C-alpha positions in Angstrom: 1.5 -59.6 19.3 0.2 -56.2 20.3 2.4 -53.1 19.9 1.8 -49.8 21.7 3.2 -46.4 20.9 2.6 -43.2 22.8 2.4 -39.7 21.2 5.7 -38.8 22.9 7.4 -41.5 20.9 5.8 -40.4 17.6 6.8 -36.8 17.9 10.3 -37.3 19.0 11.1 -40.1 16.5 12.9 -42.2 19.1 13.0 -45.1 16.7 15.5 -43.3 14.5 19.2 -42.8 14.9 19.5 -39.6 17.0 22.0 -38.3 14.4 19.4 -38.6 11.6 17.3 -35.6 10.5 13.6 -35.9 9.4 12.3 -33.8 6.5 8.6 -33.6 5.6 7.7 -32.6 2.0 4.3 -30.9 1.9 2.0 -30.9 -1.1 0.7 -27.4 -2.0 -3.0 -27.4 -1.1 -4.0 -24.2 -3.0 -2.5 -24.0 -6.4 -2.2 -20.8 -8.5 -1.2 -21.8 -12.0 -3.7 -21.2 -14.7 -6.2 -19.3 -12.4 -7.8 -15.9 -12.7 -8.3 -13.7 -9.6 -10.3 -10.6 -8.7 -10.4 -8.7 -5.4 -11.8 -5.5 -3.8 -10.9 -3.8 -0.6 -10.2 -0.7 1.5 -6.9 1.1 1.9 -5.3 3.7 4.2 -2.9 6.0 2.4 0.0 8.3 3.3 1.4 11.1 1.0 0.8 14.6 2.5 1.3 15.4 6.1 -1.8 17.7 5.9 -4.3 15.1 4.6 -6.2 12.1 6.0 -6.7 9.7 3.1 -8.7 6.5 2.7 -9.7 4.7 -0.5 -11.0 1.7 -2.3 -9.2 -0.8 -4.5 -10.1 -3.1 -7.3 -7.7 -5.7 -8.7 -7.8 -8.4 -11.4 -5.1 -10.7 -12.7 -3.9 -14.1 -13.9 -1.3 -16.7 -12.7 0.5 -18.0 -15.7 2.7 -20.2 -13.5 2.6 -21.3 -9.9 4.8 -18.4 -8.8 4.3 -15.7 -11.4 1.3 -13.6 -12.2 0.3 -10.3 -13.7 -2.4 -8.0 -12.3 -4.1 -4.7 -13.1 -5.4 -2.4 -10.4 -7.4 0.7 -9.8 -7.4 2.9 -6.7 -9.8 5.7 -5.8 -8.8 8.0 -2.9 -10.9 10.1 -0.6 -9.0 13.1 0.9 -9.8 15.4 3.8 -7.9 18.1 5.6 -6.5 16.8 8.9 -5.6 18.4 12.2 -2.2 19.6 11.0 -3.7 21.5 8.1 -6.3 23.1 10.4 -3.7 24.0 13.0 -1.6 25.9 10.5 -4.5 27.9 9.3 -5.7 28.7 12.8 -2.3 29.8 14.1 -1.6 32.1 11.1 -5.1 33.5 11.1 -5.1 34.5 14.7 -1.4 35.6 14.9 0.0 39.1 14.4 -0.7 40.7 11.0 -4.3 39.6 10.7 -5.5 37.9 7.5 -2.5 39.1 5.5 -0.4 36.5 7.3 -2.6 33.5 6.5 -0.5 30.5 5.4 -1.9 27.8 3.2 -0.2 24.5 3.7 1.1 23.1 0.4 -0.9 19.9 -0.4 -0.4 17.3 -3.1 -2.9 14.4 -3.0 -3.7 11.4 -5.2 -7.2 11.3 -6.6 -7.0 8.0 -8.4 -4.6 5.7 -10.2 -4.5 2.7 -12.4 -1.6 0.4 -13.1 0.0 -3.0 -13.7 2.1 -5.2 -11.5 4.1 -8.4 -11.9 3.7 -10.7 -8.9 6.2 -13.2 -7.6 4.9 -15.6 -4.9 7.8 -18.0 -4.0 6.7 -18.8 -0.4 3.8 -20.8 0.8 3.0 -22.6 4.1 0.5 -23.5 6.7 -0.3 -22.6 10.2 -1.7 -25.4 12.4 -3.9 -24.2 15.3 -5.1 -27.4 17.0 -8.0 -28.5 14.7 -7.7 -25.7 12.2 -5.1 -25.4 9.5 -4.6 -22.0 7.7 -2.8 -21.9 4.3 -0.9 -18.8 3.3 1.1 -17.4 0.5 3.8 -14.6 0.7 4.8 -12.7 -2.4 6.2 -9.5 -3.9 5.1 -7.2 -6.7 6.8 -4.7 -9.0 5.1 -2.4 -11.5 4.0 1.1 -12.6 0.9 3.2 -12.6 -0.7 6.3 -14.1 -1.7 8.6 -11.3 -4.1 11.6 -11.3 -3.5 14.1 -8.5 -4.6 17.5 -7.3 -2.5 20.2 -5.7 -2.7 23.8 -4.4 0.7 25.0 -5.5 -0.5 28.1 -7.4 -2.7 29.2 -4.5 0.1 28.7 -2.0 2.5 30.8 -4.2 0.0 33.6 -4.6 -0.7 33.9 -0.8 -4.4 33.4 -1.5 -6.8 33.5 1.4 -8.9 30.6 0.0 -7.5 27.2 -1.0 -7.8 26.2 -4.6 -6.7 23.0 -6.4 -5.7 22.2 -9.9 -5.4 18.7 -11.4 -2.5 17.0 -13.1 -1.1 13.5 -13.7 2.2 11.6 -13.3 3.7 8.1 -13.6 4.8 6.2 -10.4 6.9 3.1 -9.9 5.4 0.6 -7.5 6.7 -2.2 -5.3 4.7 -4.2 -2.8 4.7 -7.0 -0.3 1.6 -9.3 -0.2 0.2 -11.7 2.5 -2.5 -14.0 1.1 -4.7 -16.2 3.4 -6.6 -19.0 1.7 -10.0 -19.2 3.3 -11.2 -21.8 0.8 -10.2 -23.0 -2.7 -11.9 -19.9 -4.1 -12.1 -17.3 -1.4 -8.9 -15.4 -0.4 -8.1 -12.7 2.1 -5.2 -10.4 1.3 -3.0 -7.8 3.0 -0.8 -5.6 0.8 1.8 -3.0 1.7 2.3 -0.9 -1.4 4.9 1.8 -2.1 4.7 4.4 -4.8 7.7 6.4 -6.1 6.8 9.5 -8.2 7.7 13.1 -9.1 5.2 15.6 -7.8 5.0 19.5 -7.5 6.9 21.1 -4.6 7.9 24.6 -3.5 11.4 26.0 -3.6 11.6 28.9 -1.1 15.0 30.2 -2.3 15.9 31.8 1.0 12.4 33.0 1.8 12.2 34.6 5.2 9.6 36.1 7.5 8.9 39.7 6.6 8.5 39.0 2.9 12.1 38.8 1.7 13.1 36.1 -0.8 10.6 34.1 -3.0 9.0 30.8 -3.3 8.6 29.2 -6.7 7.2 25.9 -8.0 9.6 23.0 -8.4 9.4 19.2 -8.3 10.5 16.5 -5.9 10.8 12.7 -6.0 8.7 11.3 -3.1 7.5 8.0 -1.7 3.9 7.3 -0.6 2.3 4.1 0.5 -0.9 2.1 0.9 -2.0 -0.4 3.6 -4.6 -2.5 1.8 -7.0 -5.2 3.1 -9.1 -7.0 0.5 -11.3 -10.0 -0.2 -10.6 -11.9 -3.4 -11.8 -14.8 -5.5 -9.8 -17.2 -7.7 -11.3 -19.2 -10.6 
């Protein structure tokens, strides 16, 4: 006896009771436990409204279970004055009062940072696109880093006509969301959205007004900055 079944019958499971539900348990194709990983990539950063910032990242870590890992990372940032910075200088330089009214925008910018994160990767899945299947992991990270930064707070306070920066360091607390795409068993492509919470120098104007009344003194503020990071990685 020959039996024939069409694709429509297979996908709709018409041979089952309509009230029954079908669950499919998928084996995980790309396992993490007991594997080391390294990655390198480029990032776009946002901290100061007056700076355009890009950077490079290096990361290394180890999965001590299928869902949990620890990683260390290093970021190096490349900063440049953006259009907002140049617009402030241009407007104050050409306005009334001549060079005595030049205003230096207050800038705080990361130079580099190094830190540690704990990663939790509870979600995995696959995307089926006709004849290609892509495997992905979704995870979260929490950690801290030591950050070196430069700022022009002293120059801004002194109404200097030329920008000057000094260096300092601080600790930040980090959290991130990670999307990992498994290209092969070894090669991985990652997207990270990373937030940094830190205390940095600020200016307290204390009622400062046009005409020179009041004062502006150095203070601190708790701020959030973030990275958008794309990287290529390897697992061993």
